[in-house]
C-alpha positions in Angstrom: 0.0 0.0 0.0 1.3 3.3 -0.9 2.0 5.6 1.9 -0.4 8.6 2.1 1.1 11.5 0.4 1.5 14.4 2.6 -0.1 17.7 1.5 2.3 20.3 0.2 3.2 23.0 2.6 1.6 26.4 1.9 4.0 29.2 1.2 4.4 31.6 4.0 3.7 29.2 6.9 6.9 30.4 8.7 6.3 34.1 7.9 3.3 34.8 10.1 4.5 33.1 13.3 7.9 34.7 12.9 6.3 38.1 12.6 4.1 37.4 15.6 6.9 36.2 17.8 9.2 39.0 16.8 6.5 41.6 17.4 5.8 40.0 20.8 9.4 40.2 21.8 9.6 43.9 20.8 6.5 44.5 22.9 7.9 42.7 25.9 11.2 44.5 25.5 9.4 47.8 25.5 7.3 46.9 28.6 10.3 45.6 30.6 12.5 48.6 29.6 9.7 51.0 30.7 9.3 49.0 33.9 13.0 49.2 34.6 13.0 53.0 34.1 9.9 53.2 36.5 11.9 51.2 39.1 14.7 53.8 39.2 14.5 55.1 42.8 12.7 58.5 43.1 15.3 59.7 45.5 18.3 58.9 43.3 20.2 62.1 42.6 17.9 64.1 44.8 18.6 66.3 47.8 16.5 66.0 51.0 16.4 69.0 53.3 15.8 68.4 57.0 14.6 71.5 58.8 15.9 71.3 62.3 13.7 73.3 64.7 16.6 74.4 66.9 20.1 75.6 66.9 23.2 73.7 65.8 25.1 71.9 68.6 22.3 71.5 71.1 20.9 68.2 72.4 18.3 68.0 69.7 21.0 68.5 67.1 23.1 65.7 68.5 20.0 63.4 68.3 19.5 64.3 64.6 23.0 63.6 63.3 23.1 59.8 63.7 19.5 59.6 62.3 20.4 61.3 59.1 23.6 59.3 58.6 21.6 56.0 58.6 18.4 57.4 57.0 20.4 58.0 53.8 21.6 54.4 53.9 18.0 53.0 53.9 16.4 55.4 51.4 16.6 53.7 47.9 18.8 55.9 45.7 20.8 57.2 48.7 19.9 60.9 48.3 22.0 63.8 49.6 20.6 64.9 53.0 21.3 68.4 54.3 20.3 70.2 57.5 18.7 73.6 57.6 18.6 75.2 61.1 15.4 77.1 61.9 15.3 77.8 65.7 12.4 79.8 67.1 9.4 79.5 69.5 10.1 76.0 70.7 9.7 74.4 67.2 6.7 76.5 66.1 8.7 78.4 63.5 9.9 75.2 61.8 6.5 73.5 62.1 4.8 76.6 60.6 7.2 76.6 57.7 6.7 72.9 57.0 2.9 73.2 57.1 2.5 76.4 55.1 5.5 76.8 52.8 7.2 73.5 52.2 6.4 71.6 49.0 4.7 68.2 49.8 7.1 66.3 47.5 8.9 64.1 50.0 12.1 66.2 49.8 11.5 68.4 52.9 11.3 66.9 56.4 11.2 68.7 59.7 12.6 67.7 63.0 11.1 69.5 66.0 11.0 69.3 69.7 7.9 68.5 71.8 7.2 72.2 72.3 5.5 72.3 68.9 2.9 69.9 70.3 2.2 71.7 73.5 1.9 75.0 71.6 -0.8 73.6 69.3 -2.8 71.7 72.0 -2.7 74.8 74.2 -3.8 77.0 71.3 -0.8 79.3 71.8 -0.5 82.4 69.5 1.5 82.0 66.4 0.5 78.3 65.7 -0.3 78.0 62.0 -0.5 74.2 61.8 -2.7 71.3 62.7 -0.8 68.6 64.5 -3.4 66.0 63.4 -2.6 66.7 59.7 1.2 66.3 59.7 2.6 62.9 58.5 4.8 61.4 61.2 8.0 59.4 60.5 8.9 58.6 64.1 11.3 59.8 66.7 14.7 58.3 68.0 13.8 59.3 71.6 10.7 59.0 73.6 12.0 58.6 77.2 13.3 62.0 78.5 14.1 62.9 82.1 14.3 66.5 83.3 16.4 67.6 86.3 16.2 70.9 88.2 19.6 72.2 89.2 21.0 75.3 90.9 24.5 76.7 90.9 26.5 75.8 94.0 27.4 79.4 94.7 23.7 80.3 95.1 23.7 78.2 98.3 20.3 76.6 97.5 21.2 73.1 98.5 17.8 72.0 99.8 14.2 72.4 98.8 13.6 74.4 102.0 16.3 76.9 100.9 14.8 77.1 97.5 11.4 78.0 99.0 13.0 80.5 101.3 14.7 82.4 98.6 12.9 85.0 96.4 13.4 85.9 92.8 15.5 82.9 91.7 16.6 83.4 88.1 15.8 80.4 85.9 17.4 80.2 82.5 15.7 78.8 79.4 15.7 79.0 75.6 12.3 80.5 74.7 8.7 80.7 75.9 7.1 77.4 74.7 10.4 75.5 74.6 10.2 72.2 76.6 13.0 73.3 78.9 11.2 76.5 79.6 8.0 74.6 80.4 9.8 72.2 82.6 11.5 75.0 84.5 8.1 76.7 85.1 6.5 73.4 86.3 9.5 72.7 88.6 9.3 76.2 90.1 5.5 75.9 90.7 5.4 72.5 92.2 8.6 73.0 94.3 7.0 76.2 95.7 9.5 78.8 94.6 8.7 82.4 95.6 8.5 84.9 92.7 10.9 83.1 90.4 12.3 85.1 87.4 12.5 83.4 84.0 15.4 84.5 81.8 15.0 83.5 78.1 16.8 84.0 74.8 19.6 81.4 75.4 20.7 78.5 73.3 21.0 75.3 75.4 24.7 75.4 75.9 24.5 79.2 76.6 22.3 78.5 79.6 25.0 76.2 81.1 27.6 79.0 80.7 25.2 81.6 82.2 24.7 79.3 85.2 28.5 78.9 85.7 29.0 82.7 85.3 26.2 83.5 87.8 23.9 85.2 85.2 21.1 82.7 86.2 20.7 80.7 89.4 18.9 77.6 88.1 17.7 75.7 85.1 15.8 72.6 84.1 17.9 70.3 81.9 17.6 66.9 80.3 19.4 64.4 82.5 21.3 62.8 79.7 22.5 66.2 78.5 24.0 66.9 81.9 25.8 63.5 81.9 27.1 64.0 78.4 27.8 67.7 78.2 28.6 68.8 81.7 29.9 65.7 83.6 32.1 68.0 85.8 28.9 69.4 87.3 28.4 65.9 88.8 32.0 64.8 89.3 33.0 68.0 91.1 29.8 68.9 92.7 29.4 72.2 90.9 25.6 72.2 91.1 22.9 71.2 93.5 20.3 68.7 92.3 16.7 69.0 93.6 14.1 66.9 91.7 13.5 64.9 88.5 10.6 64.4 86.1 10.6 60.8 85.0 9.3 60.3 81.5 7.8 57.7 81.4 7.0 57.8 85.1 8.8 55.1 87.0 11.7 54.9 84.6 14.7 55.6 86.9 17.8 57.3 85.5 20.9 55.5 86.7 22.7 58.8 87.6 19.7 60.5 89.2 17.7 57.7 90.7 18.2 59.2 94.2 16.3 62.4 93.3 12.7 62.8 94.4 10.2 62.6 91.5 8.3 65.8 91.0 5.0 64.0 91.5 6.0 63.8 95.2 5.4 67.5 95.5 1.9 67.5 94.0 -1.1 68.2 96.2 -4.1 67.4 94.1 -5.4 65.4 91.1 -5.3 68.4 88.8 -1.6 68.9 89.6 -0.9 65.3 88.9 -2.9 65.5 85.7 -1.0 68.5 84.6 2.3 66.7 85.1 0.8 63.7 83.2 0.1 66.1 80.3 3.6 67.3 80.3 4.9 63.7 80.2 2.5 63.0 77.3 3.9 65.9 75.3 7.5 64.7 75.8 6.7 61.0 75.1 6.1 62.1 71.5 9.9 62.6 71.4 11.5 64.8 68.8 9.2 64.0 65.8 10.2 63.9 62.2 7.4 65.3 60.1 6.3 65.5 56.5 3.9 68.2 55.3 0.2 67.2 54.6 -0.3 66.0 51.1 3.0 64.2 50.6 2.5 61.4 48.1 1.8 58.0 49.7 4.6 56.2 48.0 7.2 58.6 49.2 5.7 58.5 52.7 6.1 54.7 52.6 9.7 55.0 51.5 10.6 57.4 54.2 8.8 55.5 57.0 10.4 52.3 55.8 13.8 54.0 55.9 13.2 55.4 59.4 12.1 52.0 60.8 15.2 50.4 59.5 17.4 53.2 60.9 15.9 52.7 64.3 16.5 48.9 64.1 20.1 49.2 63.0 22.5 48.2 65.8 25.2 50.6 64.5 22.7 53.5 64.7 22.2 52.6 68.4 25.9 52.7 69.0 26.3 56.1 67.2 23.4 57.6 69.0 24.8 56.5 72.4 28.2 57.9 71.5 26.8 61.3 70.6 24.1 61.8 73.1 25.3 59.7 76.1 22.1 57.7 76.2 20.5 54.7 74.4 17.8 55.6 71.8 14.2 54.9 72.8 12.7 54.9 69.3 9.0 55.7 68.6 8.0 54.2 65.2 5.8 56.1 62.9 2.5 54.3 63.8 3.1 54.6 67.5 4.0 58.3 67.2 0.9 59.1 65.2 -1.2 57.2 67.8 0.5 59.1 70.7 -0.4 62.4 69.0 -4.0 61.4 68.5 -4.3 60.2 72.1 -2.9 63.3 73.8 -4.9 64.3 76.8 -7.0 67.3 76.0 -9.0 68.0 79.1 -10.0 71.7 79.0 -9.4 72.3 82.8 -5.9 70.8 82.7 -5.1 72.6 79.5 -6.1 76.0 80.9 -3.8 75.4 83.9 -1.0 74.3 81.7 -1.4 77.4 79.6 -1.0 79.6 82.6 2.0 77.7 83.8 3.9 77.8 80.5 3.0 81.3 79.5 4.8 84.6 80.4 2.8 85.7 83.4 3.3 85.0 87.1 2.9 81.4 88.2 -0.7 80.7 89.4 -1.4 80.5 93.0 -1.7 76.9 94.3 
């Protein structure tokens, strides 16, 4: 039997498939090439400006430096990061600028102290921002202890002597600054008579003013004293009176012997006022983005901040520069802490009187 003859192949049978395959390859090449270009990091070749709401060289600045070094490492594209110093009104000036003037393009970040929060919650004049509308990136510090000190030459070694003196001069940076607020609260709860508050200093300038006798006392961050002025402790150049523990119950290893300021309160409203001050400070030194920053850039920066705070080398560098271990507040926790700030009208009204410019209220 003859084998069945196969049908002749039609001309052009290879032509159509080749064209289809070739066309498909060209299309895929175009898609993949475009996708690769889309994946080029947004921050590559860019410059990110961090507006620091305080002067160069103070405690806040020392906390910023290690953050920025590692933040660049974890932002895809490794942008250049520069710092612009904008001190004024306890962080209000920098917060106002970020809220009203900065472009929401992910290239401008602000770092401000807790004073910007208290100013807003207390409805202080000059606040042009809404704390609930900022986008939060987190903070390297949330635990902060304040100590009230007087110069040795003032001979105010006990609380009784503090109460017996009149017109003690207490140094601070500016009205609304956290150190100013702490100084006023110390003075009120310790029962000082007619204290005078001298403002206009940078942080290190208050230390020098205390040594020179221009002021008699100041509130200061415990870790700052240990790091910046260790001779005050080693040589007994100051008298230490009380501490505000933030969070309450967190004992500082060098100042655990000091009475907590809560021990000097007499009523629930005084205790609630101190709790409000702690809540302001637990927010740390927030990093902020302006409202309206694109979600993808927010995610990139929050991711980078989380990885910065988790990096063991960052912890070592932070400890080296500030004298204390970081106590990071991640973006989600920081946003929640802002949202849950106590806003009791009675306590807020008392807090406003205490942290303003007038005489301390009568207890």
